[in-house]
C-alpha positions in Angstrom: -96.5 -72.8 16.7 -99.0 -73.5 18.9 -102.8 -74.3 17.9 -103.8 -70.6 18.8 -101.4 -68.8 16.9 -102.0 -71.4 13.4 -105.3 -70.3 13.5 -104.8 -66.6 13.8 -102.2 -67.0 10.9 -105.1 -69.0 8.9 -107.7 -66.8 9.4 -105.0 -63.8 8.1 -104.5 -65.3 5.5 -108.1 -65.6 4.7 -109.2 -62.1 4.9 -106.1 -61.3 3.0 -106.6 -63.4 0.2 -110.3 -62.4 0.3 -109.4 -58.7 0.4 -106.8 -59.2 -3.0 -109.7 -61.3 -4.2 -111.9 -57.8 -4.2 -109.7 -56.0 -5.6 -107.8 -58.0 -8.4 -110.5 -61.0 -8.6 -110.5 -64.7 -7.9 -112.3 -66.8 -5.7 -112.7 -70.0 -3.2 -112.0 -70.0 0.6 -109.0 -72.6 -0.1 -107.7 -69.9 -3.0 -108.2 -67.0 -0.1 -106.0 -69.0 2.0 -103.3 -70.0 -0.3 -102.9 -66.7 -1.9 -103.1 -65.0 1.3 -100.9 -67.2 3.4 -98.3 -66.7 0.5 -99.0 -63.3 0.1 -98.1 -63.0 4.2 -94.6 -63.8 3.2 -94.2 -62.3 0.4 -95.5 -58.3 2.3 -93.4 -59.4 4.8 -90.0 -60.0 3.1 -90.8 -56.7 0.9 -91.6 -54.7 3.5 -88.8 -55.2 5.7 -86.4 -54.9 2.4 -87.6 -51.7 2.2 -87.8 -50.7 5.4 -91.8 -49.9 5.5 -93.3 -49.2 8.5 -97.2 -48.7 8.4 -97.0 -47.0 11.5 -100.4 -48.6 12.6 -100.3 -49.4 16.4 -102.3 -52.5 16.1 -100.4 -55.7 14.9 -103.5 -57.4 13.5 -104.8 -54.6 11.6 -100.7 -54.4 10.3 -100.5 -57.7 9.6 -103.8 -57.9 7.3 -102.8 -55.3 5.3 -99.0 -56.3 4.7 -100.1 -59.7 4.0 -103.0 -58.1 1.3 -100.6 -55.9 -0.3 -98.1 -59.5 -0.4 -101.5 -61.6 -2.0 -102.0 -58.5 -4.1 -98.5 -59.0 -5.9 -98.8 -63.0 -5.7 -102.0 -62.7 -7.7 -100.7 -60.1 -10.5 -97.2 -62.5 -10.6 -99.2 -65.2 -11.1 -101.4 -63.9 -13.8 -98.3 -62.3 -15.1 -96.9 -66.2 -15.5 -100.1 -67.8 -16.4 
């Protein structure tokens, strides 16, 4: 993975974490990044296992939505455990 790919991945993580924090609460740029990156993996795994295809032509928008849904799940599970 090159530097540009890592920057895009981090940006998607920040956006997804921010959107998840709007839905379920939370804050801080580091928190957004961590939750968003973990949410990317969780959302990607869940969507692929369930065979869900968003049908969005833009891969960036599709990844942001998938990551946001994963981040929301991560935050809710963390709150449930804590």
